[in-house]
N, C-alpha and C positions, 0 to 999 in steps of 0.2 A: 276744228282743231281736236287733237287727241294727245294724251300724255300730260305730264305735269313738269313744272320747273322746280329746281331746288329753292329753298326759302330765300336765298339771296337774289336769285334771278327773278323769282316771283315778286319780290319787293320792288325790283327795278321795273318790271312790267306794270305793276300797280301804280307806281309813282311817275311813270313816264307819260306826261301829257294826259291828264285825267279826262279831258273832254272827248277823247277818241276811243273807239272800241278796242277790245283785247287784241283782235287780229292786227289792227293798225299799230298798236303799241309794239307787238312782236315784230312787225315789219320794220319799224323804226329802230328798234334795238338791234335787229339782225344787220341792218345797214350800218349802224354805229359800230358794231363789232367788226364788220368787214373793213371799215375804214381804219379802225385801230390796228388791224393786222398789217396795214401798209407801213406803219411807222414804228411799231414796237420792236424792241431788240431784246435779245436774251432768250435762251431756250425755254426757261420756266415761264416767263411772261407770255411767250407765244403759245405755250401749251395751255395756260390758263384761259387765254382768250379763245383759243380754238375749242377747248372743252365747253366753255360757255356758249359759243356759237352752235355747237352740235346740240346742246340741250335745248336751245331756242328753236332750232330747225325741227327737231323731233316733235316739239310741242305744237308748232305751226302746222306741220304735216301737209304741206303743199306737195304737188308732184315733184319728185326729185330731191325733196328735203332729206329723206332718210338716207338716200345714196350719198349725198354730200356729207351728212353727219358722220357716216362711216369713215370718210377720209380724215376727218378731224379727230375722231377717237383713235384711229390707227396711228396718227401722228403723235398723240399724247402717249400711247402705249409704247411707241418706239423711243420717245425722248425721256419720258418719266420712268426711271428705272424702278422706283418704289414709292411708297407714301400714299397719302390720302387721295391725291389727284389721280394717280394711276388706278387705284382701286375703284374710284368713282367712274373713271372712263371704261373700266372693264364691265361695270354694271350697265353703262350706257350702250356699249357695243353689244352686250348680251341681249338687250331689249330689241335690237334690230332684227334678231333671229326669230322673233315672234311672227314675222311675216315671211320667213324663209321656208321653202319646201325642201331644202338641202339638209338631210339627216346629219351630215358631218358638222355643218354649221350649228345646228341645234345642240348637238352633243358638246361642241366646244363652248357654246354659250352657257350651257348649264355648268360646265366646269368653271367658267369665268365667274358666275354668280357665287359658287361655293368658295372659290379662292378669295374673291373680293369681300364676301361676308366675314370670313375668318380674319382677314387683315383689318377690316374696318372695326370689328369688335375689339380687337387689341389696341387700335389707335384711338377710337372715339366712342366705343360702346355699341351695344346692340340696338339702341333706340335712335341712332343717327338716321337722318334722311336716307342716305345711300345704303345703310345697313338694312333698313326695312325694304327699300326698293329692291335690293339684292334678293331678299326672301321672296317677295311677291313675283318678281320677274322669273326667278328660278322655278317657282311653283307653276307659273303659266307655261313655261317652256316644257316642264315635265308633262303637263296635260297635253301639250302639242305632240310631244314625242310618243307618249302613250306606251312605253315599254313596261315590262312586268314590274310592278311595285311603284310605278311613277304616280299613279293617281293617289294612292295611300300617302306617299311622301309629300305630294303637293298639298293635300288637305292639312297635313301636319304643319307645313310651312305657312299656309294661310292662317291657320289657327294661332300660330305663334305671333304673326304680324297683327292680327286684329285684337289680340288680348293685351298688346303692349299699349297702354294708355298714353305713353310718352311719344308714341310714333306719330309721324305726319298723318293728318286726317285723310288725305287723299289716298294713301296706300292702305290705310286701315279699311277705308270704304271699298277700295278695289279688291282687297282680300275677301271682304264679306260678299261682294257681288259674285266673284268667281267661285267661292265656296258654295253659295246658295244655288247657283246654277247646277252644280253637280248634285247637290242634295235634292233639288226639284226632280231630276230625272232618275234618282235612285229609288224613289217610291217609299223611302223610310225616313219619316220626319214628323216632328211636332209642328203642325201647320201654323198654329198661332205664334209659336216661337219664331218660325222662319219669316212670317209676315212682319213681326216686330224687328227682326234683324235687318230686313230690307229697308224698313223705315229708318233704322239707325244709319244705314249707308246713305240714304237720301238726306238725312239731317247733316251728316258729315260733309256732304257735297252741296249744301244749300247755297253756298256762295258761287257755285259754278253749275247752274241748273242744266246747261246744254252740253256738258261734258258727256262723253260716251258712256262712262260708268254711272253717272248720275241718271241718265235716261234708262240705262239697262237695269238699275236698281228699281226704278219705278215699274218697268215692264215685268220684272220678276215678282214684285209685290202683287201686281195685277194677276199674274199667272197662279200664284199661291191662293189668292182670294177666289179666283175662278174655280180652283179645285175644291176649296172648302164649300162654296155655294150655300152658305147659311143665309138667313134672312137679310135682304138688301145687298148681298154680295154680288149678284149679277149686275145691278146698277153701278156698284162701286168699281167692279172690274171693267165694265163698259166705259166708264168715265176715264179710267186710267189708260186703257188702250186707245181711246179716242184722243187723249192728251198726247200720247207718244206719236200717233199718226199725224196730228196737227202741229207737231214741233218741227218746223222746217229745217232747223239745225241738226236734227237727229240723224244718226247713221242710217243709211238706206236699208240695211239688213234688219235693224231694229224696228224700223217702220213697217217693213214687210211682215216681220214676225208678229207685230201688234195687230196687223190686219187679219192675219190667220187666226190669232187668238180670239179676236172679236168675232170672226166668222163662225168659230166653233160654238159660240154662245148666242148667236143671232138667228133670227128666223130665215128660212131658205132664200128669199128674194134678196135680202141684204147680204147674206153670206156669199151668194153667187157674185154679187157686185164686188165685194172685197177680194174674193179669190181671183176674179178676172183682173183686178188692179195689180195683184202680185204677179200673175202670169205675164202681164204686159210690161212689167218693170224690167229695166236693164241692169246687168251686172250685180245681181244679188246671189247669195250663196245657193249652190245647187240643192242643198238640203231643203231650203225653203221652197224652191220650185217643185221638188218632188212632193213635199207636204201639201202644197196647193193643189197639185194634180190628184193626190189621194183624196183630199177633202171634196174636190169637184166630183169624183167618182162616187163617193159616199152619198153626196146630196142627190145625185142622179138616181142612185139605187133606191133612195127613199121615196121617190115619186110613184 
């Protein structure tokens, strides 16, 4: 699963049959919302249910869920002319563009986050769940678009979200993770400070240890530690990378990245095994494949 629910929907998931797992709770709630749509009347009622269903679908993240979620957000934006629900739906639809390769869709999504944030601030304040979500999603979309000034603006938005102590912990942590990744590759940072910030993100997400951003926070912390390489850092980083690799719920790209990180600090025999595992993996980011090939060549050249 990926994504997060609003506080109300999150509470529903947590209190819906505690004996089953989170995925099963989501499945049951999704089925419940679909049944509600058969009987509900009134445009606003339908919009609220369809919005909630879209939120649940994005969080479950099964094949086809995001495509269906779009139809529900589009319905809300068509029927709800103004107000909180419309602004929240704009943020939800904007998040869908994170997986789009269509520049026009990304541009439109960034505009949605800006409009939604301004409306939400006037309606419910800057610390509301969807206000903060608008900031973080808008920043992520700017990094994806990568036009002139986008990275600088994205970092400002992440900073605004993570400094808001009233903000939802999930989006504060998500802002930290995304910001830390940019800092890691910038080469300009206070390494001890960044390690502590990664730890802060891990703590904020401790109730959902298998979430994409929780796993990524651990991975980034390991990468900073591996760069510091003080006494015991190699064993600490190794433990973190092995933990990510061994987390079956972890995103495949994050697991592959952890294997390559571990390969870089391992002896050649083990490194070659890790690199081979990445190269034999299916459907991982092309950047990781290229990095694995490069590391393989470097190891071969050292022989």
